[in-house]
C-alpha positions as CSV (number, residue, x, y, z in Angstrom):
1,M,97.4,177.9,50.5
2,G,94.5,176.0,49.9
3,Q,93.8,172.5,51.4
4,V,95.9,169.9,49.8
5,Q,93.5,167.3,48.0
6,W,94.7,164.2,49.2
7,D,92.6,161.9,46.9
8,D,94.1,163.6,43.8
9,L,98.1,163.3,44.9
10,L,97.1,159.6,46.0
11,K,95.9,159.1,42.7
12,A,98.8,160.6,40.6
13,Y,101.3,158.4,43.2
14,E,99.2,155.1,41.9
15,D,98.9,156.2,37.8
16,S,102.6,156.8,38.6
17,G,103.9,153.1,38.4
18,V,106.9,153.5,40.2
19,S,106.6,152.2,43.8
20,L,109.3,149.9,45.9
21,C,110.2,147.1,43.5
22,P,109.6,143.7,45.1
23,V,113.1,141.8,46.4
24,G,114.4,139.3,43.9
25,T,115.6,139.0,40.2
26,H,113.5,140.2,37.6
27,D,113.3,140.3,33.7
28,V,113.1,144.2,32.9
29,K,112.8,146.6,29.8
30,V,114.8,150.0,29.9
31,V,111.5,152.6,29.3
32,K,113.3,155.8,29.8
33,A,117.4,156.5,30.7
34,E,117.9,160.2,30.9
35,Y,121.3,162.2,31.2
36,G,122.4,164.9,34.3
37,E,124.3,165.8,36.8
38,T,124.3,164.7,40.6
39,S,124.9,167.9,42.7
40,T,129.0,167.3,42.8
41,G,128.8,167.9,39.2
42,R,129.4,164.0,38.5
43,N,127.7,162.6,35.1
44,Q,124.9,160.7,35.7
45,F,122.5,158.7,34.1
46,I,119.0,157.7,35.7
47,V,117.7,154.3,34.0
48,T,114.1,153.3,34.1
49,F,113.4,149.5,34.3
50,E,109.7,148.2,33.8
51,I,109.4,144.5,35.2
52,A,108.4,142.4,32.1
53,A,106.6,139.4,33.2
54,G,105.1,137.7,36.3
55,P,103.0,138.9,39.1
56,H,104.6,142.1,39.1
57,A,104.8,143.2,35.6
58,G,104.3,146.7,34.8
59,R,106.0,147.9,37.9
60,K,108.7,150.3,37.3
61,V,111.9,151.0,39.1
62,R,114.6,153.3,38.5
63,H,118.4,153.1,38.7
64,W,121.1,155.9,39.1
65,M,124.3,155.2,37.5
66,T,126.8,158.0,38.5
67,L,130.4,157.8,36.9
68,V,133.0,158.2,39.9
69,P,136.2,158.0,37.8
70,E,138.6,158.1,40.9
71,Y,137.6,154.7,42.0
72,N,138.2,151.8,39.4
73,G,136.1,149.4,40.6
74,L,133.1,151.8,40.5
75,I,133.9,152.2,36.7
76,A,134.5,148.6,35.9
77,Q,130.9,148.1,37.2
78,W,129.1,150.7,35.6
79,F,130.7,149.3,32.1
80,K,129.6,145.8,33.1
81,Q,125.9,147.0,33.7
82,M,126.1,149.2,30.1
83,A,127.2,145.5,28.8
84,A,124.5,143.7,30.3
85,M,122.3,146.2,28.5
86,G,123.7,145.8,25.5
87,L,126.0,148.9,25.2
88,D,129.4,147.3,24.9
89,K,133.1,148.4,24.7
90,A,132.9,148.9,20.7
91,Y,130.0,151.3,21.8
92,F,131.6,153.2,23.8
93,Q,134.9,153.1,21.6
94,A,132.8,155.6,19.1
95,K,132.6,158.2,21.6
96,P,128.6,158.5,22.0
97,G,127.0,161.9,23.1
98,N,125.1,161.5,26.3
99,E,121.7,161.5,24.8
100,Q,123.0,159.1,22.4
101,V,123.5,156.6,25.3
102,C,120.0,157.3,26.7
103,A,118.6,156.7,23.4
104,D,120.0,153.6,22.6
105,L,119.4,152.0,26.1
106,V,115.5,152.3,25.9
107,G,114.0,149.5,24.5
108,R,116.9,146.8,25.8
109,D,115.6,144.0,27.8
110,C,117.7,143.0,30.9
111,R,117.4,141.7,34.6
112,I,117.9,143.2,37.7
113,E,118.6,141.8,41.4
114,V,116.7,144.3,43.8
115,G,117.3,144.2,47.4
116,R,116.5,146.6,50.2
117,R,118.8,149.3,52.0
118,K,117.8,152.7,54.2
119,K,118.1,155.6,52.6
120,R,120.8,158.0,53.9
121,G,119.9,159.5,57.3
122,T,116.4,158.0,57.6
123,D,114.7,154.6,58.9
124,E,113.0,154.6,55.3
125,D,113.4,151.9,53.0
126,T,114.6,151.7,49.3
127,E,115.1,149.2,46.8
128,D,118.9,148.7,45.9
129,I,119.5,147.5,42.6
130,S,122.8,145.7,43.3
131,K,123.3,143.6,39.7
132,V,122.4,144.7,36.1
133,L,122.7,141.5,34.1
134,P,122.0,140.2,30.7
135,P,118.6,138.8,29.6
136,V,117.9,135.2,30.1
137,N,117.7,134.2,26.6
138,G,121.0,136.0,25.7
139,L,122.7,139.1,25.8
140,A,121.4,142.7,25.1
141,G,123.7,143.2,22.4
142,A,126.8,142.2,21.8
143,V,129.4,142.0,24.3
144,P,133.0,140.5,23.3
145,A,132.9,137.2,25.6
146,A,136.9,137.6,26.2
147,F,137.1,141.4,27.3
148,S,137.1,141.9,30.9
149,V,138.0,145.2,33.0
150,P,141.0,144.6,35.4
151,L,139.3,145.2,38.9
152,G,142.4,145.6,41.0
153,A,144.1,143.1,44.0
154,A,140.9,143.1,45.9
155,D,138.5,141.9,43.2
156,A,141.5,139.4,41.9
157,Q,139.8,136.2,43.1
158,A,136.2,137.7,41.7
159,P,135.4,136.0,38.3
160,Q,135.6,137.8,35.1
161,V,132.7,138.9,33.6
162,P,132.2,140.5,29.8
163,F,133.3,144.3,29.7
């Protein structure tokens, strides 16, 4: 093997547009959505957001949305995040295919709350999207205001949000 061309790799990294997203709430647009499976065979949607405004405009951050059917709270969170991006209960009742879901996510506006956490088994920081929220200027799609998913006894005191 030859010598690693560090300058070329650093330029590719900078050009990728993917870096740690600053902590806080950001207005974003979905620029890419992909479907795949985890190593354990769970369904997963990988959503790439681009910060839409402010000093960090153009920065990208990825969000892995894994479906874990055995945990109602995680399913509720997954559907709430999809609703924040405009894909509501009625959308999923139509039983769209995975690729259709991905196609329909692209171009949608929303907000994300970003924090930090340590990657498993390392001291390396990574971004952690704790919430996906509807955009400030209205919902990203039609979400029935009165619909909520029962979250269970542990979440009984939590406010109910659409979807």
